[in-house]
N, C-alpha and C positions, 0 to 999 in steps of 0.2 A: 850337543853333539860334539865329539872330539874332532880334532883336526884330521886324524887318520880316518875316522868314520865319514867326515865330509868328503875327503878325497875319494874314498871308496864309492860313495853315493854318486858323485859326479862322473866317475868312471863308468858306473852302471848305466847312467843316463846316456853318456856318449856312445857306449856300445849298443844300446837300444836304438838310438838314432841311426847309427851306422848300419845296423842290421835291417832297419826299416828301409833305408836308402837302397841297400843291396837287393832286398826283396822286391821293392818297387821297380827298380831297374830291370831285374830279371823278369818280372811280370810283364813289363812293357816290351822288352825284347822278345819274349815268348809271343806276345800279342802281335807284334810286327810279323813274326814268322807265320802265324796263323792267317793274318790278313793276306799275305802273299800266296799262301796255299789256296785260300778261297778264290783269289783272283785267277790263279791258274786253273782251278776247277771251272770257273765261269768261262774262261777262255776255251776250254775243251767242248763246252756245249753251245758256245756262242753262235755257231753256224746253223743251229736248229731252233733258234728263238724266233718266234713269230708274234705278231700282235699289232696293236694300234695305240697311238698316243694323240691326245688332243691338248693343244697348248693355247692358252689365252694370255696375251701380253697387253698390258696397259702402260702407256708411256706419255711423257710430255712432248708435244710437237714444238716446232720453232715458233708457232704463233701462240704458244702458251695455252694450248688446248689439249685436253686428254683425248688420246686416240687408242682404239682397241683393235687388235689383230688376232684372228683365230686361225690356227694352223693345225691341220689334221694330217698325221702320217700313218700309212699302213705299210707294215714290213712283212716280207715273205722271204724265206730262205730254204735251201737244201744244200747238199754237198757241192753241187756244180752251179747253182743258180742263186741270184739275189735280186730282189725287187723292192723299190720304195715308191709309194704314191704319195704325193704332197698336194694338199688342197689348201689354198690360202684365201681367206675371206677378210676383206677390209674395204671400208667406204662403199659398201653395197656391191663390190666387185668380187667375183669368184674366179680364181685361176687354178687349173688342175694340171699337174705334171706327173709323168711316170718315168722312172729310171729303172732299167732292167738289164740284166746280163744272164744269158743261158749258155748252154754248152756249145752252141753253134754261132751265136751272134749277140750283139748288144744294141740297145735302142733307147731313145728318149722320145716320149710323146707329150703333147701339150694340147689343151683345149680351154676355151672360155665357156662360161655357163650357157647351156643350151646348144652348143656347137658340137661337131664331130671331132674325133681325135685326129690330129695331124702328126706326121713323123718329123721331128726336128733333127734327129740324128739316127743313123743306122750304120753300125760297124760290123761288117761281115768277116773281115780278116783278123781284126783285133778287138774282141768284145771289151777288153780292159780299158779301152779309150773312153768308156762311159764313166764320167766323173761327176762329183758334186763338191763344190767349194775346193777345187783343185786336189781332191782326194779320190782314189779309186772307190767305186761304189761300195764294195764290201767293207772297206776300211771305215768309210763314213757311217754305214748302217750299224756296225758293231758298237760304236761309241754310245748312242742313246739306249741301246738294248742291254748294256752291261754297266750302267751307272752305279748299281749297288755294290759291285766289286770291280772298280774301274780298271781297265786294261792299261791305263796310264801309270798305274803303280807297278805294272809288270815291265812295260817297255822303257821305263826310266824317265818319261817326260814329266812325271811328278815324283819328287824325291822326299820321302819322309825322314824326319830327323828330330832330335831333341824331344823325346816323349814327355808328356805331362800327365801326371796321375790325376784321376778324377775321384772325388770323394765318394761317389755312389758305388764304385766298384764294378759296375756294369759297363760304364762308358770309358773308352780309352781315347785320349786326345793326343795327337801328334802335330808338331809343326811341320810344314811342308814348303818346298820351293819348286817353282816351275821355271826352269831356265829356257832361253830361246832355242829353237831348233830351225831346221830348214823349212819345216812344215808350219811352224807357228812362231810369230814374232812377239807373242804375248809373254810378258814377264810377270810372274805372280808369286805371292807368298801368303801364308796365313796358317790356319789350323784345320785339321780334319778330325772328326769325331766318329768313332766306330762303336757299335753296340755288341757286347758279348751275348746278350739274350737273342740277338738276331744273327748269331754266328758270324760276327765281325762285319756285318753290312755297314756301309757308310750312311750315317744319319744326319750329319751336318758339316757345312763348310763355311768358314769365315775367311774372306780373302781380300787382299789389296792387289790390283793388277794394273798394268799399263801396256800400251801397244808400242813396241819398238822404242824409238827415241822420244816419243811423245811424253812430256813430263806430267801430263794430267793422269791422276790415278783414279781408278774405279773401285769403289767399295762394294763387295758382293756378299750377301748372306743367303745360304741355301739350306733348306730342310727337306729331308727325304722321309717318306712314310711307306710302310710295308704291310702286306697281308698275305699269309700263306707262303708257299715255296714254289720255285720253278721246277727244280729237279733235285732229289735228295733233300738236303737242308739249306740250299741256297735261297735266301730270302727273295720274295717277289715284290718288286717295286710297284706301287700303285699311284704315288703322287710325289711331285717335286715342286717346291715353292722357291722362287728366286726373287730377291730384291736387290736392285743395283742403283748406285748413285755415282754420277760422274760430274765433275766441275764444269760449268758452262756459264760464262759471263753474260750470255745473251738472255738467260732466264732470270726472272725476278728473284727467284729463290737462290740463284747462283749455282744451281746444280740441275742436271737432267736425271729424273727418276724413272725407273721402269719396274714393273711388278708383273711377274709371270707365274702361272700355275699350269703344270703339265700333269695330265692324268693318263695313266697307263693301263692297258689291258693286255698282258703278255702271257705267253705259254710256250712250253717246250713241245715240239712236234717234229719227228724225223721223217714224216711221210707226205710232205707236200709235193705233188707231182710236177714234173718239168713243164707240163702243158700250161700251168698257170703263169709261166714266165715268158710266154710267146706273144707275138703280135696277134695271133688268132684269138687269144683270150680277150682282146680289146676290139674284136670285130674287124681286124685288118688282115688282108691276105699275107701269107708267108712270103718271104723273098724268093725270087726265082732260084730254083735248084735246091731249096731247103725242104727236105722230106723227113718227117718224124716217124719213128717206128710206132705202130699201133700197139697198145697194151694187149697182152696175150688174151685177156678176158674178151676183148672186142673181136679178136681173130676167131676165137672159138664160137662166138655168137654168129659171126658171118658164115662160118663153115657149117654150123649146125642148123641155121635157119632154113635152108632149102630142104634138108631132111625132115624137119618138123612139118613143113608145108606139105611134102609128099605124103607123110603119114596121115595127116588130117584129110587130104584129098582121097586117099585110099579108103579111109574109114567112111567118108561121106558116100563114095561110090558103092561100097559094100552095103550100106544102109539103103541106098536107093535101089540096088538090085534085089535086096531082100524084100522090100515093100512092093516092087514092081512085079515080081514073080507071081504071087497069088492073084494079083489083079489080071494079069495076062491070061492065066489059066481059067479064070472065071468067065472070060469072054469066048472061050473055045466051045 
């Protein structure tokens, strides 16, 4: 091969590599745009997501024993209302709590197994005072219901950068950073993997994080599984598996390990009635002065019932008169 031919050959290779880089970069940039669109679509339907999640966590205790905790969450929402019921089972104990906000008031209930519900908090003037982990209830509930297209990618609490190409072509991998905010002192970084076949749903996270100034870093691996869709082509999450490892000098292994599996049964429903977010729904009288409008269907029933009774009585009276007439004449 001549010197001129060699030069031409290497130039072709260089151009091919450059074109590949450009194409990959464009594909990843396009993927990022699609991910954000999907997250916005999820945000639009988030207030109508309902369902249940059951989480089982196994972790090392301070006494180097394996401990298991099972937590069940039930979520209900409509335009004006939100409810979360949390049931915790551990060491043979069961604790049940309800957090709810409706258009008139907010409340928190609690009970132990076999006991009646008791009102822990009741907010008549400001329902927004019902919080969970220092977050307003709606804000907290939205997070576990939108994990497949995380709202943290929309609000900026998780920043995607430095895309990495995946050889399969279906998976798109991004590096991400989680800076501290007023709501969260957790600092994190790692990778997020999205699947084109699942319309850019999040399928895996590998992260290193720490809490505020604490130098100890926690390693986390998360895998998401899907089946079907919630609305349109937004993938429906059915399972999340999380494995965490945190340095701990008190443990023989030098680390604290935890392994959790969350199973989800979610659906999209715009027609959950306000009555399901009230104290009455849990067998507790409504607060003094709180009156709920009866559904029109019930109003018509109450108005129509006396009329139906009168028609039935009239018919029975007519039958009685018809039968009594011939008998009376027979005795004359």
